FIGUSE-328455 format. One record per residue: x, y negated, z negated of N, C-alpha, C in turn. Coordinates in Angstrom, 2 decimals. Example, Ala and Ser with C-alpha at 12.3 -4.5 7.8 and 13.67 -1.06 7.14 Angstrom:
<atoms>
ATOM      n_c1      n_c2      n_c3     ca_c1     ca_c2     ca_c3      c_c1      c_c2      c_c3
ATOM     13.19      5.69     -7.80     12.30      4.50     -7.80     13.20      3.30     -7.80
ATOM     12.85      2.25     -7.08     13.67      1.06     -7.14     12.90     -0.03     -7.87
</atoms>
This chain:
<atoms>
ATOM      n_c1      n_c2      n_c3     ca_c1     ca_c2     ca_c3      c_c1      c_c2      c_c3
ATOM    173.85    -91.96    -72.50    172.93    -92.50    -73.51    172.87    -94.03    -73.39
ATOM    171.76    -94.59    -73.85    171.57    -96.04    -73.84    172.33    -96.65    -75.01
ATOM    172.98    -97.78    -74.78    173.68    -98.48    -75.85    172.64    -98.97    -76.87
ATOM    172.76    -98.59    -78.15    171.79    -99.02    -79.17    171.72   -100.53    -79.35
ATOM    172.80   -101.24    -78.98    172.86   -102.69    -79.14    172.46   -103.35    -77.82
ATOM    171.44   -104.21    -77.87    171.00   -104.92    -76.66    172.01   -105.99    -76.29
ATOM    172.34   -106.83    -77.27    173.38   -107.83    -77.06    173.91   -108.30    -78.41
ATOM    175.05   -108.96    -78.39    175.69   -109.46    -79.60    175.99   -110.94    -79.47
ATOM    175.78   -111.66    -80.56    176.17   -113.06    -80.65    177.03   -113.20    -81.90
ATOM    178.34   -113.18    -81.72    179.25   -113.19    -82.86    179.02   -111.93    -83.69
ATOM    178.81   -112.09    -85.01    178.58   -110.91    -85.86    177.15   -110.38    -85.78
ATOM    176.26   -111.14    -85.12    174.85   -110.76    -85.03    174.63   -109.77    -83.89
ATOM    173.98   -108.65    -84.22    173.64   -107.64    -83.22    172.12   -107.52    -83.11
ATOM    171.63   -107.53    -81.90    170.22   -107.28    -81.65    170.11   -105.86    -81.10
ATOM    169.44   -104.99    -81.87    169.38   -103.56    -81.53    168.01   -103.16    -81.00
ATOM    168.03   -102.13    -80.17    166.79   -101.60    -79.62    165.87   -101.10    -80.73
ATOM    166.46   -100.51    -81.78    165.64    -99.93    -82.85    164.79   -101.01    -83.51
ATOM    165.39   -102.14    -83.81    164.64   -103.24    -84.40    163.57   -103.78    -83.47
ATOM    163.91   -103.86    -82.18    162.94   -104.32    -81.18    161.76   -103.37    -81.09
ATOM    162.01   -102.05    -81.23    160.93   -101.07    -81.18    159.93   -101.31    -82.31
ATOM    160.43   -101.66    -83.49    159.54   -101.95    -84.61    158.66   -103.17    -84.30
ATOM    159.27   -104.20    -83.73    158.52   -105.42    -83.40    157.43   -105.11    -82.38
ATOM    157.77   -104.34    -81.35    156.79   -103.97    -80.33    155.66   -103.14    -80.95
ATOM    156.02   -102.22    -81.85    155.02   -101.39    -82.51    154.03   -102.21    -83.32
ATOM    154.54   -103.19    -84.08    153.65   -104.06    -84.86    152.77   -104.92    -83.95
ATOM    153.34   -105.40    -82.84    152.57   -106.22    -81.90    151.43   -105.40    -81.29
ATOM    151.72   -104.16    -80.92    150.69   -103.29    -80.35    149.59   -103.01    -81.38
ATOM    149.99   -102.78    -82.64    149.02   -102.53    -83.70    148.06   -103.71    -83.84
ATOM    148.60   -104.91    -83.81    147.78   -106.11    -83.93    146.78   -106.22    -82.77
ATOM    147.26   -105.99    -81.56    146.39   -106.12    -80.38    145.30   -105.05    -80.39
ATOM    145.63   -103.86    -80.83    144.63   -102.79    -80.89    143.55   -103.12    -81.90
ATOM    143.95   -103.59    -83.07    142.97   -103.94    -84.11    142.11   -105.12    -83.67
ATOM    142.72   -106.06    -82.98    141.96   -107.21    -82.49    140.91   -106.76    -81.48
ATOM    141.28   -105.86    -80.60    140.35   -105.34    -79.59    139.19   -104.59    -80.26
ATOM    139.52   -103.72    -81.22    138.48   -102.93    -81.87    137.56   -103.80    -82.74
ATOM    138.10   -104.87    -83.32    137.25   -105.77    -84.11    136.28   -106.52    -83.20
ATOM    136.74   -106.88    -82.00    135.87   -107.56    -81.05    134.78   -106.63    -80.52
ATOM    135.09   -105.34    -80.48    134.09   -104.34    -80.09    133.16   -103.98    -81.25
ATOM    133.38   -104.60    -82.39    132.60   -104.36    -83.60    132.78   -102.95    -84.14
ATOM    133.89   -102.35    -83.81    134.20   -101.03    -84.39    134.51   -101.20    -85.87
ATOM    135.23   -102.29    -86.19    135.57   -102.58    -87.57    135.07   -103.98    -87.92
ATOM    134.46   -104.11    -89.09    133.93   -105.41    -89.53    135.03   -106.23    -90.19
ATOM    135.84   -106.87    -89.38    136.96   -107.66    -89.88    137.27   -108.77    -88.89
ATOM    137.67   -109.92    -89.40    137.95   -111.07    -88.55    139.43   -111.13    -88.18
ATOM    139.73   -111.94    -87.16    141.10   -112.05    -86.67    142.07   -112.50    -87.77
ATOM    141.69   -113.52    -88.54    142.58   -114.00    -89.59    142.82   -112.94    -90.66
ATOM    141.80   -112.12    -90.92    141.96   -111.04    -91.89    142.89   -109.96    -91.35
ATOM    142.83   -109.71    -90.06    143.75   -108.75    -89.44    145.19   -109.23    -89.58
ATOM    145.38   -110.52    -89.36    146.74   -111.08    -89.47    147.27   -110.95    -90.90
ATOM    146.41   -111.22    -91.89    146.82   -111.06    -93.28    147.10   -109.59    -93.60
ATOM    146.24   -108.71    -93.08    146.42   -107.28    -93.30    147.74   -106.79    -92.71
ATOM    148.12   -107.34    -91.56    149.39   -106.95    -90.94    150.57   -107.27    -91.85
ATOM    150.52   -108.42    -92.51    151.60   -108.80    -93.43    151.69   -107.79    -94.57
ATOM    150.54   -107.47    -95.18    150.51   -106.47    -96.24    151.06   -105.14    -95.73
ATOM    150.63   -104.75    -94.53    151.03   -103.47    -93.97    152.52   -103.39    -93.71
ATOM    153.09   -104.45    -93.15    154.53   -104.46    -92.84    155.35   -104.33    -94.11
ATOM    154.98   -105.09    -95.14    155.71   -105.03    -96.41    155.58   -103.64    -97.03
ATOM    154.35   -103.12    -97.08    154.12   -101.80    -97.66    154.85   -100.70    -96.90
ATOM    154.82   -100.79    -95.56    155.48    -99.79    -94.74    156.98    -99.76    -94.97
ATOM    157.62   -100.92    -94.90    159.08   -100.97    -95.02    159.56   -100.58    -96.41
ATOM    158.88   -101.08    -97.45    159.26   -100.72    -98.81    159.03    -99.22    -99.06
ATOM    157.86    -98.75    -98.64    157.55    -97.34    -98.85    158.48    -96.42    -98.09
ATOM    158.81    -96.80    -96.85    159.68    -95.97    -96.03    161.08    -95.85    -96.64
ATOM    161.57    -96.97    -97.19    162.91    -96.95    -97.80    162.91    -96.18    -99.12
ATOM    161.95    -96.49    -99.98    161.88    -95.79   -101.27    161.60    -94.30   -101.06
ATOM    160.74    -93.99   -100.10    160.43    -92.60    -99.80    161.66    -91.83    -99.35
ATOM    162.47    -92.45    -98.51    163.70    -91.78    -98.05    164.62    -91.50    -99.24
ATOM    164.77    -92.49   -100.10    165.66    -92.32   -101.27    165.16    -91.21   -102.18
ATOM    163.85    -91.11   -102.37    163.28    -90.11   -103.26    163.23    -88.72   -102.65
ATOM    162.79    -88.64   -101.39    162.54    -87.35   -100.77    163.78    -86.70   -100.16
ATOM    164.69    -87.53    -99.65    165.76    -86.98    -98.83    167.17    -87.09    -99.42
ATOM    167.40    -88.00   -100.37    168.77    -88.14   -100.87    168.77    -88.71   -102.29
ATOM    167.91    -88.18   -103.17    167.73    -88.74   -104.50    169.03    -88.71   -105.31
ATOM    169.73    -87.61   -105.27    170.96    -87.49   -106.07    171.98    -88.57   -105.70
ATOM    172.13    -88.83   -104.40    173.09    -89.84   -103.95    172.70    -91.23   -104.45
ATOM    171.41    -91.58   -104.34    170.98    -92.92   -104.71    170.91    -93.12   -106.22
ATOM    170.74    -92.04   -106.97    170.83    -92.14   -108.42    172.27    -92.47   -108.83
ATOM    173.23    -91.90   -108.09    174.63    -92.17   -108.39    175.09    -93.50   -107.82
ATOM    174.40    -93.98   -106.77    174.78    -95.24   -106.11    173.53    -96.12   -105.92
ATOM    172.96    -96.63   -107.01    171.68    -97.36   -106.92    171.71    -98.59   -106.03
ATOM    172.85    -99.26   -105.92    172.93   -100.44   -105.07    172.78   -100.09   -103.60
ATOM    173.05    -98.83   -103.24    172.92    -98.40   -101.86    171.47    -98.35   -101.41
ATOM    170.56    -98.37   -102.37    169.13    -98.38   -102.02    168.81    -99.58   -101.14
ATOM    169.52   -100.69   -101.38    169.25   -101.93   -100.65    170.01   -102.01    -99.33
ATOM    170.87   -101.04    -99.05    171.68   -101.07    -97.83    170.89   -100.49    -96.67
ATOM    169.80   -101.15    -96.29    168.92   -100.63    -95.24    169.59   -100.64    -93.88
ATOM    170.64   -101.47    -93.71    171.33   -101.51    -92.42    172.10   -100.22    -92.16
ATOM    172.27    -99.40    -93.18    172.95    -98.12    -93.01    171.98    -97.02    -92.59
ATOM    170.70    -97.37    -92.45    169.71    -96.38    -92.01    169.05    -95.70    -93.20
ATOM    168.00    -94.92    -92.91    167.33    -94.16    -93.94    165.92    -94.64    -94.23
ATOM    164.96    -94.26    -93.37    163.55    -94.58    -93.57    162.74    -93.30    -93.45
ATOM    161.77    -93.13    -94.30    160.93    -91.94    -94.30    159.51    -92.28    -93.87
ATOM    158.99    -91.55    -92.88    157.61    -91.80    -92.46    156.64    -91.54    -93.59
ATOM    156.82    -90.42    -94.29    155.88    -90.07    -95.35    155.90    -91.11    -96.46
ATOM    157.08    -91.65    -96.77    157.16    -92.73    -97.75    156.49    -93.99    -97.24
ATOM    156.69    -94.28    -95.94    156.03    -95.43    -95.33    154.53    -95.32    -95.38
ATOM    154.01    -94.11    -95.20    152.56    -93.89    -95.26    152.03    -94.19    -96.66
ATOM    152.76    -93.74    -97.67    152.35    -94.02    -99.05    152.35    -95.52    -99.30
ATOM    153.39    -96.20    -98.78    153.45    -97.65    -98.93    152.28    -98.35    -98.26
ATOM    151.89    -97.85    -97.08    150.73    -98.42    -96.38    149.43    -98.21    -97.16
ATOM    149.30    -97.03    -97.76    148.10    -96.74    -98.55    147.99    -97.70    -99.73
ATOM    149.12    -97.90   -100.41    149.12    -98.82   -101.56    148.80   -100.24   -101.12
ATOM    149.43   -100.68   -100.02    149.18   -102.02    -99.50    147.73   -102.18    -99.09
ATOM    147.17   -101.15    -98.45    145.77   -101.19    -98.04    144.83   -101.26    -99.23
ATOM    145.17   -100.52   -100.29    144.32   -100.52   -101.49    144.33   -101.90   -102.14
ATOM    145.49   -102.54   -102.20    145.60   -103.88   -102.78    144.79   -104.88   -101.94
ATOM    144.95   -104.79   -100.61    144.23   -105.70    -99.71    142.72   -105.50    -99.84
ATOM    142.29   -104.24    -99.89    140.86   -103.94    -99.99    140.27   -104.52   -101.27
ATOM    141.02   -104.42   -102.35    140.52   -104.94   -103.65    140.48   -106.47   -103.64
ATOM    141.51   -107.10   -103.11    141.58   -108.57   -103.12    140.57   -109.19   -102.16
ATOM    140.32   -108.54   -101.02    139.42   -109.11   -100.02    138.04   -108.47   -100.01
ATOM    137.81   -107.55   -100.94    136.53   -106.87   -101.05    136.14   -106.19    -99.74
ATOM    137.07   -105.42    -99.20    136.85   -104.66    -97.98    136.80   -103.17    -98.31
ATOM    136.17   -102.40    -97.44    136.12   -100.96    -97.61    137.52   -100.37    -97.39
ATOM    138.02    -99.63    -98.38    139.34    -99.03    -98.24    139.36    -98.00    -97.11
ATOM    138.29    -97.24    -96.97    138.25    -96.23    -95.91    138.25    -96.89    -94.53
ATOM    137.60    -98.05    -94.41    137.63    -98.76    -93.14    139.06    -99.20    -92.82
ATOM    139.75    -99.76    -93.80    141.13   -100.19    -93.60    142.03    -99.00    -93.27
ATOM    141.77    -97.86    -93.90    142.56    -96.65    -93.63    142.33    -96.19    -92.19
ATOM    141.08    -96.26    -91.74    140.78    -95.90    -90.35    141.48    -96.85    -89.37
ATOM    141.48    -98.12    -89.71    142.17    -99.10    -88.87    143.66    -98.77    -88.78
ATOM    144.24    -98.47    -89.91    145.66    -98.14    -89.93    145.97    -96.88    -89.15
ATOM    145.05    -95.91    -89.17    145.27    -94.66    -88.46    145.43    -94.89    -86.96
ATOM    144.52    -95.70    -86.40    144.59    -95.98    -84.96    145.79    -96.86    -84.62
ATOM    146.01    -97.88    -85.45    147.05    -98.86    -85.14    148.46    -98.33    -85.34
ATOM    148.63    -97.29    -86.15    149.96    -96.80    -86.47    150.61    -96.02    -85.32
ATOM    149.78    -95.44    -84.46    150.33    -94.53    -83.45    151.29    -95.18    -82.46
ATOM    151.05    -96.40    -81.96    152.06    -97.02    -81.09    153.39    -97.21    -81.80
ATOM    153.33    -97.56    -83.09    154.55    -97.72    -83.86    155.32    -96.41    -83.96
ATOM    154.59    -95.31    -84.09    155.24    -94.00    -84.13    155.94    -93.72    -82.81
ATOM    155.27    -94.06    -81.71    155.87    -93.84    -80.39    157.15    -94.64    -80.23
ATOM    157.06    -95.94    -80.46    158.24    -96.79    -80.25    159.33    -96.51    -81.27
ATOM    158.94    -96.13    -82.48    159.94    -95.77    -83.48    160.76    -94.57    -83.07
ATOM    160.10    -93.56    -82.50    160.82    -92.37    -82.04    161.70    -92.68    -80.82
ATOM    161.24    -93.59    -79.98    162.08    -94.03    -78.86    163.33    -94.71    -79.41
ATOM    163.15    -95.49    -80.48    164.30    -96.12    -81.13    165.26    -95.09    -81.70
ATOM    164.72    -94.03    -82.32    165.58    -92.95    -82.81    166.36    -92.31    -81.67
ATOM    165.69    -92.13    -80.54    166.34    -91.51    -79.37    167.48    -92.38    -78.87
ATOM    167.24    -93.69    -78.75    168.28    -94.60    -78.28    169.45    -94.63    -79.25
ATOM    169.15    -94.55    -80.55    170.22    -94.54    -81.56    170.99    -93.22    -81.58
ATOM    170.43    -92.19    -80.94    171.08    -90.89    -80.97    171.00    -90.23    -82.33
ATOM    169.90    -90.50    -83.07    169.73    -89.94    -84.42    168.48    -89.07    -84.46
ATOM    168.39    -88.26    -85.51    167.26    -87.34    -85.67    167.08    -86.46    -84.45
ATOM    168.20    -86.03    -83.90    168.19    -85.19    -82.71    167.78    -83.75    -83.05
ATOM    167.60    -82.96    -81.98    167.12    -81.60    -82.15    168.22    -80.57    -82.34
ATOM    167.80    -79.32    -82.38    168.72    -78.21    -82.58    169.37    -77.83    -81.24
ATOM    170.46    -77.12    -81.32    171.17    -76.67    -80.13    170.25    -75.80    -79.28
ATOM    170.29    -76.00    -77.97    169.39    -75.28    -77.07    170.04    -75.04    -75.72
ATOM    169.44    -74.14    -74.95    169.91    -73.92    -73.58    168.83    -74.29    -72.56
ATOM    167.80    -75.03    -72.99    166.77    -75.46    -72.05    167.37    -76.46    -71.08
ATOM    166.85    -76.54    -69.85    167.44    -77.42    -68.83    167.47    -78.90    -69.21
ATOM    166.54    -79.33    -70.06    166.49    -80.75    -70.42    167.26    -81.05    -71.72
ATOM    168.02    -80.08    -72.21    168.84    -80.32    -73.40    169.83    -81.46    -73.16
ATOM    170.14    -82.20    -74.20    171.02    -83.36    -74.08    172.15    -83.29    -75.12
ATOM    173.30    -83.82    -74.74    174.42    -83.93    -75.67    174.35    -85.31    -76.33
ATOM    174.20    -85.32    -77.65    174.09    -86.58    -78.39    175.44    -86.95    -79.00
ATOM    175.83    -88.21    -78.89    177.09    -88.65    -79.49    177.13    -88.36    -80.99
ATOM    178.20    -87.74    -81.44    178.35    -87.43    -82.85    177.66    -86.17    -83.29
ATOM    177.03    -85.44    -82.34    176.31    -84.22    -82.69    176.98    -82.97    -82.13
ATOM    178.24    -83.11    -81.70    178.94    -81.96    -81.16    178.81    -81.86    -79.65
ATOM    179.47    -80.86    -79.05    179.53    -80.77    -77.59    178.37    -80.04    -76.93
ATOM    177.47    -79.47    -77.74    176.43    -78.62    -77.18    175.12    -79.39    -76.95
ATOM    174.39    -79.02    -75.89    173.08    -79.67    -75.63    172.09    -79.39    -76.75
ATOM    171.25    -80.36    -77.02    170.25    -80.24    -78.08    168.88    -80.67    -77.57
ATOM    167.86    -80.21    -78.25    166.50    -80.66    -77.92    166.39    -82.17    -78.16
ATOM    165.83    -82.93    -77.22    165.53    -84.35    -77.49    164.24    -84.43    -78.31
ATOM    164.31    -83.96    -79.55    163.11    -83.82    -80.38    162.44    -85.16    -80.66
ATOM    163.21    -86.24    -80.58    162.60    -87.57    -80.76    161.54    -87.83    -79.70
ATOM    161.80    -87.36    -78.47    160.84    -87.56    -77.39    159.62    -86.65    -77.56
ATOM    159.83    -85.47    -78.10    158.70    -84.59    -78.39    157.76    -85.27    -79.39
ATOM    158.37    -85.85    -80.43    157.56    -86.52    -81.45    156.88    -87.76    -80.88
ATOM    157.60    -88.51    -80.05    157.01    -89.71    -79.44    155.77    -89.34    -78.64
ATOM    155.82    -88.24    -77.93    154.68    -87.83    -77.10    153.51    -87.36    -77.96
ATOM    153.77    -86.48    -78.92    152.68    -85.91    -79.72    152.12    -86.90    -80.73
ATOM    153.01    -87.56    -81.49    152.58    -88.46    -82.56    152.14    -89.82    -82.02
ATOM    152.77    -90.25    -80.93    152.50    -91.58    -80.42    151.45    -91.62    -79.35
ATOM    151.56    -90.75    -78.34    150.64    -90.81    -77.21    149.39    -89.95    -77.43
ATOM    149.59    -88.66    -77.68    148.45    -87.75    -77.83    147.57    -88.18    -79.00
ATOM    148.18    -88.46    -80.13    147.39    -88.83    -81.31    146.67    -90.16    -81.10
ATOM    147.29    -91.09    -80.40    146.63    -92.37    -80.11    145.40    -92.16    -79.24
ATOM    145.53    -91.38    -78.19    144.39    -91.13    -77.29    143.22    -90.53    -78.06
ATOM    143.51    -89.54    -78.90    142.46    -88.89    -79.69    141.79    -89.88    -80.63
ATOM    142.60    -90.63    -81.37    142.04    -91.54    -82.37    141.32    -92.72    -81.73
ATOM    141.85    -93.24    -80.64    141.19    -94.37    -79.98    139.83    -93.95    -79.45
ATOM    139.75    -92.77    -78.85    138.47    -92.27    -78.35    137.49    -92.07    -79.51
ATOM    137.95    -91.48    -80.60    137.08    -91.24    -81.75    136.61    -92.55    -82.38
ATOM    137.48    -93.57    -82.36    137.10    -94.85    -82.97    135.92    -95.48    -82.27
ATOM    135.76    -95.20    -80.98    134.66    -95.76    -80.20    133.39    -94.92    -80.31
ATOM    133.52    -93.67    -80.78    132.38    -92.75    -80.79    131.90    -92.39    -82.19
ATOM    132.83    -92.29    -83.14    132.49    -91.79    -84.48    132.27    -92.96    -85.44
ATOM    131.23    -92.89    -86.24    130.93    -93.95    -87.19    131.00    -93.45    -88.64
ATOM    131.69    -92.37    -88.87    131.87    -91.84    -90.22    133.15    -92.42    -90.81
ATOM    133.01    -93.35    -91.75    134.17    -94.00    -92.34    135.07    -92.98    -93.03
ATOM    136.34    -93.04    -92.72    137.32    -92.12    -93.28    137.67    -90.99    -92.35
ATOM    136.85    -90.79    -91.30    137.11    -89.69    -90.38    138.41    -89.90    -89.60
ATOM    138.69    -91.14    -89.22    139.89    -91.40    -88.42    141.16    -91.14    -89.21
ATOM    141.20    -91.58    -90.47    142.41    -91.35    -91.26    142.56    -89.86    -91.57
ATOM    141.45    -89.15    -91.72    141.51    -87.71    -91.95    142.10    -87.00    -90.73
ATOM    141.62    -87.38    -89.54    142.15    -86.79    -88.31    143.61    -87.17    -88.12
ATOM    143.96    -88.40    -88.46    145.36    -88.83    -88.35    146.26    -87.99    -89.24
ATOM    145.87    -87.80    -90.49    146.68    -87.01    -91.42    146.87    -85.59    -90.92
ATOM    145.80    -84.98    -90.42    145.90    -83.62    -89.90    146.70    -83.57    -88.61
ATOM    146.42    -84.52    -87.71    147.10    -84.53    -86.42    148.58    -84.77    -86.54
ATOM    148.96    -85.79    -87.31    150.38    -86.07    -87.49    151.06    -84.91    -88.21
ATOM    150.42    -84.42    -89.26    151.02    -83.33    -90.03    151.31    -82.11    -89.17
ATOM    150.35    -81.73    -88.34    150.53    -80.56    -87.48    151.58    -80.82    -86.40
ATOM    151.55    -82.02    -85.80    152.53    -82.36    -84.77    153.94    -82.36    -85.34
ATOM    154.12    -83.00    -86.49    155.44    -83.06    -87.11    155.91    -81.68    -87.54
ATOM    155.00    -80.88    -88.09    155.36    -79.52    -88.52    155.87    -78.71    -87.33
ATOM    155.20    -78.84    -86.19    155.59    -78.11    -84.98    156.95    -78.56    -84.46
ATOM    157.13    -79.88    -84.33    158.36    -80.41    -83.74    159.56    -80.13    -84.64
ATOM    159.34    -80.01    -85.94    160.46    -79.75    -86.86    161.16    -78.43    -86.55
ATOM    160.49    -77.52    -85.85    161.13    -76.27    -85.45    162.21    -76.51    -84.39
ATOM    162.15    -77.66    -83.73    163.13    -78.01    -82.69    164.10    -79.09    -83.16
ATOM    163.83    -79.68    -84.32    164.63    -80.79    -84.83    165.69    -80.28    -85.80
ATOM    166.88    -80.82    -85.71    167.97    -80.42    -86.61    167.64    -80.88    -88.03
ATOM    167.68    -79.95    -89.01    167.41    -80.36    -90.40    168.46    -81.35    -90.89
ATOM    168.10    -82.19    -91.84    169.05    -83.12    -92.42    170.23    -82.35    -93.00
ATOM    171.44    -82.77    -92.65    172.64    -82.02    -93.03    172.79    -81.87    -94.54
ATOM    172.40    -82.89    -95.31    172.59    -82.84    -96.76    171.44    -82.13    -97.48
ATOM    170.42    -81.70    -96.71    169.29    -81.00    -97.31    169.16    -79.58    -96.77
ATOM    169.20    -79.47    -95.44    169.02    -78.15    -94.82    167.58    -77.68    -94.96
ATOM    167.41    -76.39    -95.18    166.07    -75.82    -95.36    165.75    -75.81    -96.85
ATOM    164.53    -76.23    -97.19    164.18    -76.38    -98.61    163.26    -75.27    -99.11
ATOM    162.53    -74.61    -98.21    161.62    -73.54    -98.62    161.59    -72.49    -97.52
ATOM    162.29    -71.38    -97.76    162.44    -70.35    -96.73    163.06    -70.98    -95.48
ATOM    162.32    -70.95    -94.36    162.86    -71.53    -93.12    162.23    -72.89    -92.84
ATOM    161.65    -73.53    -93.85    160.98    -74.80    -93.66    161.88    -75.97    -94.07
ATOM    161.77    -77.06    -93.34    162.52    -78.27    -93.66    161.71    -79.16    -94.61
ATOM    162.36    -80.19    -95.14    161.65    -81.13    -96.00    160.51    -81.79    -95.24
ATOM    160.76    -82.14    -93.97    159.71    -82.75    -93.15    158.50    -81.85    -93.01
ATOM    158.72    -80.55    -92.89    157.61    -79.62    -92.74    156.84    -79.45    -94.04
ATOM    157.55    -79.41    -95.15    156.88    -79.30    -96.45    155.98    -80.51    -96.70
ATOM    156.52    -81.71    -96.46    155.73    -82.92    -96.64    154.55    -82.97    -95.66
ATOM    154.77    -82.47    -94.45    153.70    -82.47    -93.44    152.59    -81.50    -93.80
ATOM    152.93    -80.39    -94.46    151.90    -79.45    -94.91    150.99    -80.11    -95.94
ATOM    151.59    -80.85    -96.88    150.78    -81.57    -97.87    149.90    -82.60    -97.18
ATOM    150.47    -83.26    -96.18    149.74    -84.29    -95.44    148.55    -83.68    -94.69
ATOM    148.78    -82.56    -94.04    147.71    -81.88    -93.31    146.61    -81.41    -94.25
ATOM    147.01    -80.85    -95.40    146.04    -80.37    -96.38    145.21    -81.53    -96.93
ATOM    145.85    -82.67    -97.15    145.12    -83.84    -97.65    144.10    -84.32    -96.63
ATOM    144.50    -84.33    -95.36    143.58    -84.73    -94.30    142.39    -83.79    -94.18
ATOM    142.65    -82.49    -94.27    141.58    -81.51    -94.17    140.62    -81.63    -95.36
ATOM    141.19    -81.83    -96.55    140.35    -81.96    -97.75    139.48    -83.21    -97.65
ATOM    140.06    -84.31    -97.19    139.29    -85.56    -97.04    138.17    -85.37    -96.04
ATOM    138.45    -84.70    -94.94    137.43    -84.49    -93.91    136.27    -83.67    -94.45
ATOM    136.57    -82.63    -95.21    135.52    -81.78    -95.80    134.66    -82.59    -96.76
ATOM    135.30    -83.41    -97.60    134.56    -84.23    -98.56    133.65    -85.21    -97.83
ATOM    134.15    -85.84    -96.77    133.35    -86.80    -96.01    132.13    -86.15    -95.38
ATOM    132.33    -84.97    -94.81    131.21    -84.25    -94.17    130.17    -83.84    -95.21
ATOM    130.63    -83.35    -96.36    129.70    -82.93    -97.41    128.90    -84.11    -97.94
ATOM    129.57    -85.25    -98.11    128.87    -86.45    -98.58    127.82    -86.91    -97.57
ATOM    128.15    -86.80    -96.30    127.21    -87.23    -95.26    125.98    -86.32    -95.24
ATOM    126.17    -85.04    -95.48    125.05    -84.11    -95.47    124.10    -84.37    -96.64
ATOM    124.64    -84.88    -97.73    123.82    -85.14    -98.91    122.91    -86.36    -98.72
ATOM    123.31    -87.25    -97.80    122.54    -88.48    -97.60    121.29    -88.24    -96.74
</atoms>
């Protein structure tokens, strides 16, 4: 396995996981800049930079609060100060998405921008971050898969002696690469505002639901509904929301 720490300077550690986040945000900025220059989105460079600040804050706060609420509420109610111990890990994608939505809504209101346009921008720009984030999980040896006998199974430190699915790489491919290709192509062809975020919600939800069958459930949660994990339950809601939004958008377009 790759050492999670790139280098150390005294007590300071520079980790691959943190670097993956920085790369993901940088890619998001470059993608939005390119699409704005192609006139896909009516937004200026300085506005993109401001939007990135809103997005980063919303993502990180939402991801942390979402993890505390969705995955370990009882523990954090008993230990509220631990909510701020982000160096111990614990970020939720679904919580981060909610944080991004709130940040986007605030930005749209303050700058008088279309919320659906900002949501579409976020849909395309988020996929590289998903890819690099999962690579960071893989390097950290966390969020690993279930025990398997497939030839590419890997033994993860702290996960026992048996090979497991590298489910982080499955997610990186589906959520980061496949979803990006689909959304980037649609961004250049489709002019229905809200369509990209609808496809993102459905695409991510379905990809995450599928990969969760190979991913080890959180030890302190296990299965929450029959044979479904918390990630799958949240992804079902996400997929349903995307499908509902898409239907509403199509119906509204037909009325015009």
